[in-house]
C-alpha angles and dihedrals in degrees: 000000000000142000122258095024092214133015108269116246089229091062100038121097090198092064116066097148139359119206096343118148118244115277113268142178115289109253144119124236117231129203094223140027091239091055091047092052089059088066085210114133091207086071092050134087085276132126119186120220092188116124135062118000131174113253141196125184124207132176091226135016088222092067098051113113120244112286093245089060095054124094107198093183088074095052124105123262124257134180121244124232092043148104114254094218088064092050099057105281125111116331137277114256126199126198127153099206113351124097110236092223134050111289105246107131129236092010123096123196118257088237093081117146112239132197119202115202127191137174143153127240143168126217126238111270090223089064095070109138094013129119106256120204131194111216130190116193093195138356122173114245116338139321151186120223133205130188118199088348092303114123107239103179152285135261142177136188104099101218097034125091123255122199131187134188102231097170095111092053099050129101122227116299110277093029122112117260130184130219124195126189126188111199123196120209092218137019136166086276088065088078085067094046106062096132123158098265145089116299102235131159142209145060094321103166135046119306117193150145123253124198118212116194121218108283106020143148111261099173139006139177121213118191115181108193129189122203124236092263089058089225102097129055131188124195112208113201127193124175138190121208137207120210098019138056094215135011138160108256121203112224120197125179119195128195123239088266093050100257117142108249098172136011123174149118132272133184112246089225093057137059117248126213123201119192124213122180144150119023091347091068116083119169127231121230136152088259095049109020101190114178134193125198123235119196124197117192130186124160108315094342127094126174127188127201128181111221138181132206113235137141122226118185148142110245124172106328097329139074112236136202112200090345097308129107096232126201117230111226090184147159136204114236129195117193105253140150122181091228103031106029110211092352091092114178115236093244092056093046091051090047088057092056092045090052091049091054091047089055095051095255112151104175138053131194110202095221119231109333144022111293134217102301091235090066090069090051090054092047089051090052101042099033119254127152105231132206103201110206131202119241092255133122128137099176091137092076088066096067096098105356135085121252093255095047094045094056091061093069094070117331095062095029115102091207087071097046095101091052091052093046091049090058091048095051093043089055098047100040094048098049104024094114099057115106095203092068108093098157135042114206123206092216136274137285095349094131112235134282149134093296091062089052089054091049092049094049092049095049093045090055095042097046117013090166094081136053125244127229132196122158094193091067096083094176095052097239099133101024131072096222138018120268133188139172129231098348120164119239089255091053090050090053091049090053091052091051090054101036119040098152098085140017124263129221131181106233087191129020141132095049099219098210116149115309099017166329100231129197097036095137090057091056095046093048089051093049089052094049103040113064095203093055104083101179134259150226125276114229103259154000106207144013111250098222116151117213108247123190123205108176106299092346121096125180142153108266129205137182113332095017090102094046089260119158139224093030141161096215115210097000087103090063097080109118142124086232130049119248090272088054096248112141123268121212086259091065092050089050091050091050090054095047095050098039109143095231125053127186128198134175112234126164093350092304133102114243110203115193121196108211094182114116099212113013137061124224098264091112091062136072125200139212133189135199137168122248117207136159089254092055143281130293119234117274113264121199118229134183118257115222121241104269119181120224110287092007135116133224129198119214138170122265113262118264108251092178106241150024119308120238125191128355108339133179131188113225117199122186129188122205139180113267093208140025116268133192089265106035141026125247112284093026107158114247102172143354138187133192114205127193112238101166126006135169101224093187093063092209111205123218116255120261108253121212099196090209122058090208091067129222132313110253124209120186120196129168104300093348139092121195126188131190135166120230111265092005125114092215127115132188117191129188123195099215092198103053099016096242116157128199131187126193138165138180090291093055140259118353102174113020098180138004149340084205122178106240137188101182137077129178114281124256125215087252090056089052095049126097091263096046135089096244097103092050092047089052090050091050092044095234092162089057096052114125135181113251123191120234097176149324133225129178140184140172115246126221092254092056096259121124126230118208119185120198119190107206141176119207108202144141126243119263097019132084102221119103149164109241114201150155123228108202113194121196108191130198138156108298093347142064143169130219121202115197118191129162152122140222133258137189128023098333131189117266089244136010127212099235148334113219151102125278122198136170121230130186112279094251089068088092108135131070130201124203084095107001111263138151121232088256090053088053094058123081107205100214112191087239103046113239145135109319147145099051112154113203137197091031121157097198141347134204120206113201131209127180094277105007142055125209113202123196129191131177132199092238129038103288137207119222138182131184113208139195092183131060122244089241091054092050090051098048100039118093097190134027094249090062091064118101123212113240122232087234141044118250116214119194119194107187132195092193141358132198114246124257104234119171100266094148085083107349145027130340118249108297119263095260091053098050122107106223118190110256145114118329135179126174139148130217122200117202130183135172123225 
């Protein structure tokens, strides 16, 4: 006797599938041409099994009673598609790299959570005599299936489709059938699925029945090819039949407007070729996604596929689409929903792609697995260049091993070749007919070995029309172009100097974690200036927070919040959108950096550059207005010149009808003329703000005393108080700690400060391995405090008072310091503060900020430079951190109920208005842990250290770093 009696399929490398049908193109058969032209699967030979199933949860499949002893009717209900951890069973677990079980490939522990699903169904009466298939679009991680208590088969490959012929097991049409599915949390395939995402389990995509008439089309390959002249297209069509060896197949090609361009017959045993040329040929691109419809008809079966004509090739040292070396303004996207995990509803998936288009994104990497098939349909329709990636990542082997050693577990191990090849064929066969896919990817962070070579060779032979990507192949043996992650601009330039044979992309860069990413403009400018740099994909699209409810409290949870171990905490919160898929400031920044039209002022003329690859600007309209301190002029529409793709036009400045006075900027905005499938009419595509007239000296107004006799001065132990005769205004200095207060007849204006500060709350990028956070902790930046070394004061001839404070800003324990003077000039209702200083000792390489921090009464809760409330000025990142800083500001007004404090600085300033303390931002792990202050904190900063993307990438670039050195700035403040 032995236990278990046989080796489980879920822990057996020799068993990838049992009784599954060969992978095929994703499509639905229709009974009529009219139904097929609707492109609506509800009109197809399709029967959804989504909905409510019965469910049982066990900690191990080896403890489940024999099937004959189970009574599924008594089980609880569960929703399909769905993840069982989000429906009350087990717990979500997040790790970035680590396997959640002991590393012993291909073995999986016996303690392996198992979900048993069961439901009843009847088949469509019209399907009598047809082959009926049961299809799963995604089950994590593997499963067995039974129909009417007959074991049908087994499959693994979580994000790949599995299809079974269940015809022999069905009862007569109209009779009740049962389907049972046993899903295993882990299987040997889980060693190939260690992507950076939540570990969640279940039937998470559509499950349905498909009826295939006799005869019918069960697979087809459509290959639209465009010749080098881009004027002639040929559609190659190949079909596979069920129920007949050979049949005449009707082929019908319809134009984008629905006109029939071709109708004819082909033999199912032969490949057909349809030619389109001249005016009938319109090319597909992300900018102009023109689609045709191809119908294939045999017997009672019709299938419809939308196709586009486009040419993808390597030519010279670039990859080209339709003859142009495009730039990828891309993003990585994991499938994630804050309520449903990877079971993303169609409407939410489509909303993601629409939002990408609205933010000028033109490329998508499906990281790191095949997506819901409908995503590729949407990308075909709306226009997105897609990198379709195999469900393959083995990053967990890298925890303690070298790159070369880690590859030997699976990627360079011949025992795993079939598993790798299965994932390659599943990817290509399922999605081969989608025009949007221009690259196949062999997976992600799976090192590099012989099995990647086998995948590459297979895909190249199966589909030579597309290019192949794999970042792990550093020498470019099994990839058509070079790919890197998180390189700096200097590293990219170095690569180009050493490798000029092929283009380079960044498959991941600009790690969008929290307040960031920084440095995007530097990357985009480099892509647009170096021909061999063809863009990249921001990591990543969305935060992966899961909505967690604790009584009345709801918040977006991350690793560890469910008691899950091991976990990588907040590393899953690294998106351009928040967990609810609303945009972060990082997405707005990216949209601006990659906007397809840029405008500069050179030599008194406007230079307008069209960065589109295939279209001119005729679909846009433009407006201009002037921005001045006194207000803005009304927008005026102007005609854009005809500018060919990639070209530039030079035009005169608009006529604003007079001489300019004071700082003036020209704002130009470009909008859509017409509604599109992804944006309404007048959606903003691009904008530029151009300096016309600027006072670079930033002269500050003089401090006015209001009384030539000067103030009354009262000195008390450790305290200095100043008032003007007949004026209800009081300035007080604490001569011991340097605190300054200001009050008038309306109440307190400044309750504390202004204190010279060097610290700001940390960002997730600061805390990452590439950030400054560890060094700032070592140098105790958060503990720095302003200490007074002395005060002097004197009355000036104009009645103002000058107070000089000598201060030292330093941490405990250490000897480094910032040594400075704060020179106050005080008048009635106004003052200035000059801060000048330098650093001594062994200082940090960089410091977070140099600026003044002061506390105002809580009712100072609105700011005007652009009108905003204090709530508007906070960004509630799902991991609290430094946020809300507004830079390059000339002045700011902070408004209370009956007073306005105005601040100006002699250089462009940064300001933030806070309702939380820096300490609270640093120590809180979720927004609900923050506590509102009983005051408003105003920061007026001379300089701030850049953001970078150090959470998983480079530090802020050299030009954005704040290096300790001499500083000298003056702030003018008045009360109105």
